[in-house]
LOTORTOR-101505 format. One line per 2 residues: their letters; for each residue x negated, y negated, z negated of C-alpha. Coordinates in Angstrom, 2 decimals, padded with zeros to 5 digits. Layout:
REM residues N
a) X Y Z ~ ...
This chain:
REM residues 455
ma) -078.62 -086.95 -150.15 ~ -081.08 -088.30 -147.59
kk) -083.16 -086.30 -145.75 ~ -086.77 -086.01 -146.64
nt) -088.03 -088.13 -143.42 ~ -091.73 -085.44 -142.85
af) -093.08 -084.05 -139.75 ~ -095.58 -081.73 -138.71
vc) -097.80 -082.57 -136.11 ~ -100.47 -080.89 -134.16
te) -103.48 -083.20 -134.48 ~ -105.00 -081.92 -131.53
cg) -101.88 -081.88 -128.61 ~ -099.55 -083.41 -130.57
sd) -096.97 -081.22 -130.49 ~ -093.88 -081.37 -133.23
sa) -093.41 -077.81 -135.15 ~ -090.79 -077.34 -138.04
rw) -092.68 -076.20 -140.75 ~ -096.30 -076.02 -141.35
ag) -098.29 -072.71 -139.59 ~ -102.10 -071.93 -139.16
qc) -101.69 -071.56 -135.71 ~ -099.91 -074.32 -133.34
sa) -097.70 -072.84 -131.03 ~ -098.28 -075.15 -128.11
ck) -102.24 -075.06 -127.85 ~ -102.79 -072.33 -129.62
aw) -105.67 -074.18 -132.36 ~ -106.38 -072.90 -135.39
nt) -105.88 -074.95 -138.80 ~ -104.68 -078.12 -136.98
ik) -100.73 -078.46 -137.57 ~ -100.61 -081.68 -140.73
ev) -097.62 -082.96 -142.51 ~ -096.84 -086.42 -141.69
hl) -095.08 -088.97 -144.24 ~ -092.94 -090.88 -141.53
gk) -091.36 -093.31 -144.00 ~ -087.70 -093.69 -145.53
as) -085.20 -094.06 -142.54 ~ -081.23 -094.10 -142.11
nt) -080.15 -091.69 -139.37 ~ -078.35 -094.78 -137.35
qh) -081.90 -096.38 -137.25 ~ -083.35 -093.67 -134.65
lg) -079.96 -094.32 -132.25 ~ -081.07 -097.98 -132.24
ys) -078.59 -099.55 -134.27 ~ -077.72 -099.78 -138.15
gt) -074.07 -098.52 -139.04 ~ -072.25 -100.18 -135.99
qs) -072.47 -099.85 -132.32 ~ -073.08 -104.08 -131.88
gi) -076.51 -102.76 -129.81 ~ -074.27 -101.19 -126.98
ql) -073.63 -103.29 -123.81 ~ -071.80 -102.24 -120.64
ls) -074.07 -102.45 -117.69 ~ -072.09 -105.42 -116.12
ev) -072.71 -107.71 -118.92 ~ -076.67 -107.17 -118.74
si) -078.71 -110.45 -117.57 ~ -080.17 -109.90 -114.14
eq) -082.16 -113.11 -113.93 ~ -085.44 -112.99 -112.30
te) -088.21 -111.85 -114.46 ~ -090.53 -114.55 -114.67
rl) -094.52 -114.23 -114.01 ~ -097.46 -115.75 -115.49
at) -100.28 -116.10 -113.12 ~ -103.51 -115.41 -114.31
gi) -105.58 -117.62 -111.98 ~ -106.94 -114.44 -110.51
te) -105.42 -113.27 -106.91 ~ -106.66 -109.80 -106.68
fd) -105.83 -109.07 -110.77 ~ -102.27 -110.96 -109.85
rv) -101.83 -108.78 -106.85 ~ -102.49 -105.63 -108.26
lg) -099.78 -106.66 -110.83 ~ -096.93 -107.28 -108.75
gg) -097.47 -110.93 -108.91 ~ -098.60 -111.94 -112.19
iv) -098.06 -110.74 -116.01 ~ -094.48 -110.07 -117.18
gg) -093.30 -111.02 -120.54 ~ -092.98 -108.08 -122.90
sv) -094.93 -105.26 -120.32 ~ -097.78 -103.12 -121.89
vl) -100.32 -102.79 -119.08 ~ -102.63 -099.40 -119.63
ig) -106.46 -100.37 -117.73 ~ -108.80 -097.48 -117.53
gt) -112.23 -096.69 -115.56 ~ -115.60 -095.36 -116.57
pg) -117.94 -096.67 -118.96 ~ -119.92 -099.73 -117.19
ag) -116.74 -099.99 -114.79 ~ -116.09 -103.86 -116.15
ks) -112.75 -103.08 -117.79 ~ -113.69 -105.21 -120.94
tl) -115.48 -107.74 -118.46 ~ -111.99 -108.42 -116.53
ll) -110.31 -108.49 -119.38 ~ -112.13 -111.14 -121.17
qv) -112.03 -113.42 -118.09 ~ -107.79 -112.65 -117.10
ia) -107.48 -113.96 -120.72 ~ -110.36 -117.27 -120.60
ni) -108.17 -118.06 -117.57 ~ -105.05 -117.90 -119.29
ak) -106.21 -119.54 -122.30 ~ -107.12 -122.48 -120.37
qn) -103.08 -123.18 -119.73 ~ -102.57 -123.48 -123.12
is) -101.17 -120.07 -123.88 ~ -101.84 -118.30 -126.82
vl) -103.92 -115.05 -126.63 ~ -105.30 -112.44 -129.16
yv) -108.57 -110.20 -128.15 ~ -108.53 -107.00 -130.57
sg) -111.86 -105.22 -130.89 ~ -112.01 -101.83 -132.50
ee) -115.29 -100.84 -130.66 ~ -117.82 -104.08 -129.98
sl) -118.41 -106.59 -132.63 ~ -117.52 -110.36 -132.37
qq) -120.62 -110.91 -132.12 ~ -121.46 -109.12 -129.09
ia) -118.09 -110.35 -127.20 ~ -119.05 -113.58 -127.97
er) -122.62 -113.11 -126.04 ~ -120.47 -111.60 -122.99
ai) -118.44 -114.81 -123.06 ~ -121.39 -117.23 -123.05
rl) -123.31 -115.19 -120.27 ~ -120.31 -115.04 -117.89
kl) -119.78 -118.80 -118.87 ~ -116.06 -118.41 -120.37
pl) -114.95 -121.09 -122.69 ~ -114.88 -120.25 -126.54
dk) -113.00 -122.39 -127.98 ~ -109.44 -120.72 -127.11
ik) -109.88 -117.35 -127.40 ~ -108.82 -115.77 -130.59
ml) -110.39 -112.56 -131.48 ~ -109.87 -109.69 -134.52
te) -111.35 -106.68 -135.41 ~ -108.99 -104.58 -136.74
ts) -108.23 -100.78 -135.75 ~ -104.93 -100.66 -137.82
vq) -101.51 -101.05 -135.61 ~ -099.45 -101.85 -138.66
si) -102.38 -104.57 -139.61 ~ -102.40 -105.77 -135.93
ct) -098.50 -106.35 -135.43 ~ -098.96 -108.13 -139.59
vl) -101.05 -110.57 -137.66 ~ -099.43 -111.05 -134.55
de) -096.27 -111.85 -136.68 ~ -098.10 -114.92 -137.78
lk) -100.01 -115.97 -134.89 ~ -097.10 -115.02 -132.42
pn) -099.70 -114.65 -129.40 ~ -098.53 -114.45 -125.85
il) -100.93 -111.94 -124.76 ~ -102.37 -109.36 -126.42
vi) -105.86 -107.44 -125.35 ~ -106.07 -103.92 -127.34
ds) -109.87 -102.45 -126.52 ~ -109.48 -100.18 -126.89
iq) -106.37 -097.43 -127.61 ~ -108.67 -094.63 -128.42
vm) -109.91 -095.93 -131.96 ~ -106.66 -097.33 -132.38
hs) -104.72 -095.30 -135.40 ~ -101.50 -095.62 -137.13
qt) -100.90 -095.04 -140.72 ~ -097.47 -092.90 -140.07
se) -100.45 -090.15 -138.70 ~ -103.06 -088.30 -140.56
st) -104.96 -087.33 -137.71 ~ -108.61 -088.83 -136.97
pg) -108.53 -091.41 -134.59 ~ -108.77 -090.68 -130.80
sv) -106.67 -087.62 -131.17 ~ -103.87 -086.97 -129.21
sq) -101.14 -087.68 -131.60 ~ -102.67 -090.77 -133.04
vk) -103.21 -092.21 -129.47 ~ -099.68 -091.60 -128.73
es) -098.31 -092.73 -131.94 ~ -100.11 -096.43 -131.85
ag) -099.43 -096.62 -128.19 ~ -095.98 -096.35 -129.23
yl) -095.94 -098.69 -132.14 ~ -097.76 -101.33 -130.14
tq) -095.13 -100.72 -127.21 ~ -092.12 -101.28 -129.52
ya) -093.25 -104.16 -130.82 ~ -093.96 -105.97 -127.37
kk) -090.38 -105.27 -126.35 ~ -088.84 -106.38 -129.40
nn) -090.93 -109.78 -129.36 ~ -091.84 -110.40 -125.39
va) -095.46 -109.89 -125.88 ~ -097.54 -108.91 -122.80
vf) -099.81 -106.10 -123.79 ~ -103.04 -105.10 -122.27
mv) -104.75 -101.68 -123.19 ~ -108.24 -100.43 -122.30
gh) -108.25 -096.42 -121.97 ~ -111.13 -094.07 -121.24
vt) -111.32 -091.77 -118.28 ~ -112.47 -087.85 -118.81
kd) -114.98 -086.77 -116.69 ~ -112.36 -085.96 -113.72
qs) -111.69 -089.74 -113.76 ~ -108.25 -089.53 -114.98
la) -106.90 -091.21 -118.22 ~ -107.88 -089.33 -121.63
gp) -105.14 -088.78 -124.27 ~ -101.48 -087.16 -123.97
mt) -099.99 -087.57 -120.81 ~ -097.08 -089.33 -122.73
ls) -099.15 -092.25 -123.05 ~ -098.90 -092.85 -118.98
hi) -095.16 -092.24 -119.95 ~ -094.91 -095.20 -122.25
vd) -096.64 -097.92 -120.63 ~ -094.90 -099.87 -118.28
tq) -098.06 -100.65 -115.98 ~ -101.56 -098.26 -115.48
li) -104.85 -099.64 -113.64 ~ -108.06 -097.80 -112.52
la) -110.91 -100.08 -112.19 ~ -113.49 -097.79 -110.25
st) -117.13 -098.17 -108.67 ~ -117.33 -097.95 -104.88
dd) -120.57 -096.04 -103.36 ~ -122.18 -099.49 -103.61
ar) -122.23 -100.32 -107.05 ~ -121.89 -104.07 -106.51
fr) -118.14 -103.34 -106.05 ~ -114.97 -102.46 -107.94
vl) -112.04 -101.66 -106.76 ~ -108.75 -102.18 -109.10
ra) -106.15 -099.91 -108.20 ~ -102.20 -099.40 -109.74
dk) -101.37 -095.79 -110.05 ~ -098.01 -096.83 -112.05
nr) -096.72 -100.18 -112.00 ~ -092.61 -100.55 -113.05
fg) -093.06 -104.46 -111.84 ~ -094.91 -104.04 -108.30
sv) -096.38 -101.72 -106.01 ~ -097.51 -098.51 -106.46
ge) -100.97 -097.73 -104.99 ~ -101.45 -101.72 -104.52
lg) -105.98 -102.52 -104.50 ~ -107.70 -105.34 -106.26
ff) -111.05 -105.99 -104.72 ~ -113.96 -107.73 -107.14
am) -118.00 -107.75 -107.09 ~ -120.00 -107.56 -109.79
ds) -122.46 -109.99 -110.53 ~ -124.81 -111.47 -113.60
tg) -121.41 -113.59 -114.40 ~ -118.62 -110.89 -114.19
lk) -115.97 -109.66 -111.62 ~ -115.48 -112.20 -108.80
ev) -112.94 -111.73 -106.23 ~ -113.71 -110.42 -102.81
kn) -111.24 -112.48 -100.37 ~ -112.37 -110.41 -097.13
ps) -112.21 -106.52 -098.34 ~ -112.55 -105.16 -094.87
am) -115.76 -106.82 -094.40 ~ -116.81 -104.97 -097.78
fl) -116.37 -101.99 -095.98 ~ -117.24 -102.26 -092.19
nr) -121.22 -102.76 -092.85 ~ -121.89 -100.68 -089.93
te) -125.62 -100.32 -088.33 ~ -125.90 -102.63 -085.32
kp) -126.67 -099.53 -082.99 ~ -123.83 -097.59 -082.59
ss) -123.57 -094.03 -082.94 ~ -121.90 -091.01 -082.73
gs) -119.44 -089.47 -085.45 ~ -118.02 -093.39 -086.46
vv) -115.13 -094.85 -085.74 ~ -112.70 -097.60 -087.50
tv) -109.12 -097.18 -088.62 ~ -106.88 -099.75 -090.33
lw) -105.12 -098.31 -093.24 ~ -102.17 -099.67 -095.33
eg) -102.86 -100.41 -098.92 ~ -100.31 -101.69 -100.87
tr) -098.94 -104.53 -099.32 ~ -102.09 -105.53 -096.86
pl) -104.10 -104.27 -094.25 ~ -107.25 -102.69 -094.63
lv) -110.15 -101.67 -092.20 ~ -112.19 -099.04 -093.40
ei) -115.10 -096.91 -090.93 ~ -114.70 -092.92 -091.04
qa) -118.32 -091.01 -090.15 ~ -117.81 -087.26 -089.03
lv) -121.03 -084.88 -088.44 ~ -120.50 -081.76 -086.38
te) -123.27 -079.47 -086.19 ~ -124.16 -075.33 -086.00
cq) -123.30 -073.10 -088.58 ~ -126.54 -071.70 -089.92
yg) -124.76 -068.87 -092.18 ~ -121.70 -066.27 -091.64
np) -118.96 -068.96 -092.84 ~ -118.83 -072.81 -091.05
rr) -118.22 -075.33 -093.87 ~ -115.18 -077.92 -093.80
la) -115.90 -080.60 -096.32 ~ -113.86 -083.92 -096.52
vg) -114.57 -086.50 -098.86 ~ -112.05 -089.64 -099.07
fd) -108.45 -087.68 -098.14 ~ -107.21 -084.04 -098.33
qn) -109.31 -081.20 -097.32 ~ -106.19 -079.52 -096.41
rl) -105.38 -082.20 -094.05 ~ -108.97 -081.58 -091.97
am) -107.91 -077.99 -091.65 ~ -104.41 -078.61 -090.14
ll) -106.29 -081.51 -087.71 ~ -108.67 -079.10 -086.75
ai) -105.91 -076.61 -085.70 ~ -103.88 -079.46 -083.84
lt) -107.62 -080.39 -081.95 ~ -107.80 -076.63 -081.00
rh) -103.95 -075.97 -079.86 ~ -103.48 -079.25 -078.21
gg) -106.80 -080.65 -077.37 ~ -108.72 -077.66 -076.03
if) -111.75 -078.28 -078.36 ~ -113.16 -075.28 -080.38
ta) -114.54 -075.65 -083.67 ~ -114.09 -072.30 -085.18
sd) -118.29 -071.95 -085.26 ~ -118.77 -075.24 -086.41
ei) -119.52 -077.04 -089.65 ~ -117.51 -080.54 -090.12
ya) -118.20 -082.72 -092.78 ~ -115.61 -086.04 -092.51
nv) -115.89 -088.98 -094.92 ~ -114.11 -092.60 -095.65
vg) -117.25 -094.95 -095.81 ~ -116.91 -097.18 -099.43
gi) -115.23 -094.28 -101.55 ~ -111.98 -095.32 -100.30
kv) -109.06 -092.54 -101.05 ~ -106.73 -091.99 -098.11
te) -103.35 -091.34 -099.08 ~ -101.46 -092.00 -096.13
ts) -101.50 -090.23 -092.79 ~ -102.15 -093.57 -090.46
sd) -106.23 -092.13 -090.45 ~ -105.03 -088.90 -088.28
la) -106.14 -090.00 -085.22 ~ -109.54 -091.72 -086.13
il) -110.59 -088.46 -088.27 ~ -109.87 -086.35 -085.05
is) -111.62 -088.93 -083.07 ~ -114.47 -089.24 -085.07
iv) -115.10 -085.36 -084.73 ~ -114.94 -085.24 -081.26
ss) -117.59 -088.11 -081.10 ~ -120.07 -086.15 -083.29
lk) -119.34 -083.24 -081.60 ~ -120.00 -084.25 -077.84
dl) -122.12 -087.24 -078.78 ~ -119.96 -089.98 -077.50
iv) -120.72 -093.08 -078.86 ~ -117.61 -094.87 -079.50
ph) -117.85 -099.44 -079.22 ~ -117.98 -101.23 -082.42
dc) -114.81 -103.29 -080.98 ~ -112.59 -100.48 -080.51
ff) -110.61 -098.82 -083.65 ~ -107.68 -096.20 -083.87
fg) -104.86 -095.66 -085.94 ~ -102.13 -092.84 -085.80
el) -100.44 -089.96 -087.54 ~ -101.11 -086.30 -085.66
gl) -097.72 -084.07 -085.47 ~ -098.33 -080.27 -085.39
ng) -096.92 -079.94 -081.70 ~ -099.65 -082.59 -080.95
ei) -097.54 -085.66 -080.57 ~ -099.09 -089.21 -082.10
rp) -096.01 -090.83 -084.34 ~ -095.96 -094.31 -084.93
va) -096.83 -095.68 -088.64 ~ -095.70 -098.54 -090.64
ng) -096.67 -102.10 -089.91 ~ -098.48 -101.74 -086.74
ya) -098.41 -105.24 -085.85 ~ -099.63 -106.59 -088.76
rl) -102.96 -103.67 -088.78 ~ -103.54 -104.93 -085.19
nd) -103.46 -108.63 -085.93 ~ -105.71 -107.82 -088.76
aa) -108.29 -106.04 -086.73 ~ -108.09 -108.91 -084.03
kh) -109.31 -111.28 -086.82 ~ -112.35 -109.45 -087.28
gf) -113.45 -109.22 -083.53 ~ -111.87 -106.22 -082.60
kr) -111.11 -106.17 -078.72 ~ -109.93 -102.36 -077.79
ai) -107.46 -100.31 -079.86 ~ -106.14 -096.38 -079.29
ip) -102.62 -096.56 -081.35 ~ -099.27 -094.82 -080.68
kt) -096.74 -095.79 -077.80 ~ -094.16 -096.71 -080.05
na) -096.45 -099.20 -082.35 ~ -097.58 -100.85 -078.85
pk) -097.06 -104.63 -079.01 ~ -093.87 -106.27 -076.84
kt) -096.03 -109.17 -076.22 ~ -099.58 -109.09 -074.99
mq) -102.08 -109.66 -077.94 ~ -104.79 -112.75 -076.87
gl) -108.31 -111.20 -076.90 ~ -106.94 -107.46 -077.74
qv) -106.38 -104.57 -075.30 ~ -104.23 -102.17 -076.23
yp) -104.10 -098.35 -075.11 ~ -100.82 -096.55 -076.17
vs) -100.79 -093.07 -076.67 ~ -097.99 -090.47 -077.40
sl) -100.23 -087.51 -077.52 ~ -103.60 -085.92 -078.46
te) -104.49 -085.37 -074.61 ~ -103.84 -088.98 -073.85
al) -106.19 -090.02 -076.81 ~ -108.95 -088.21 -075.69
ta) -108.21 -089.47 -072.19 ~ -108.40 -092.99 -073.55
le) -111.32 -091.89 -075.32 ~ -112.96 -091.19 -071.99
ei) -111.94 -094.84 -070.29 ~ -113.01 -097.22 -073.16
r) -116.41 -095.53 -072.70
């Protein structure tokens, strides 16, 4: 006799229970466990095959042909995806309200539709009239974009069976619901069930799916953590300190580089690509000032020039503050200890504020030298020339360690008009670079001496 296919699921946290209970054992919420009817299914269906082992393959028999990618025509978007859209992939794009998620995806599918590729935009939040008005404002072609207003994933997949599109946009996953779950749309269990259902359909039918997701107040994606594990790619669209610009970041990517960044500018006609992002973050004052230096980061597959500012002031109260914006607070404390021990510069009684201009989050260690130079510049009121830049990782013994892609960083800075560089000795180019004077250093002491020379 077939076992009754039901489950007891918490509508708050999505955890399963063997039987009904008044309180969820996982999240401790009361009266949130509901009985869910999953429908009739044989035991073999849960294993991925029906009665036979026809679904099992040897790894040596699996085809390893290179996955074809579909270019969207928006270079920055393709860069973040890893080179274009992969068939059957599931991409989750999140961001704060007004960041431009729907606008960007509407522009993407409009470009794809121009290539006579079938697309479908499913809206669960906005009416078709609102989307049409936005498309007209963005001057996008309206005759090739198919639209649907629906929130049931089962109904959406029924339409997909008839239409058979290559690209599907779900706006947004938080308002979708599955008929197999009795919880309200937007709950953890509904988001998980809906995303899982659409992902299975995408993999089976080779449909690329883009899901729009909301974020919480701490800028993390709303919903269960399993949502991030379900999708192939997770993107975050965020604003910079300048409200005109947007940064698209890949937090997870099974088909490309994690940490890749794409840069856009928002105007009345939508999101426009920023071809030279370094210039976007180097809008410096004409008159040089102390505490301001430039470093070259490596974001994804390209260099990025950013300005780092520091402010050192006398402590007005008992406890001096150390504040880092754009990089790890603990790393600032470590760098100050290195500066005291190996640079002979004491800052224990001073308040120190360090900031990466433009809202960029620094995750690599190549900015260590630039951060310390900016602190020394502010402390001693030393003005660093605008045509000088720094990069290098600092070790606890005061040594300056090499960083990856050193030559590419130097070459990019030289293209932007920089003339002098203080860098790790190991990263020094073997041949003289035209128009760029390099000061190779191997320790913090040598770097501070070179700083005096370039002034």
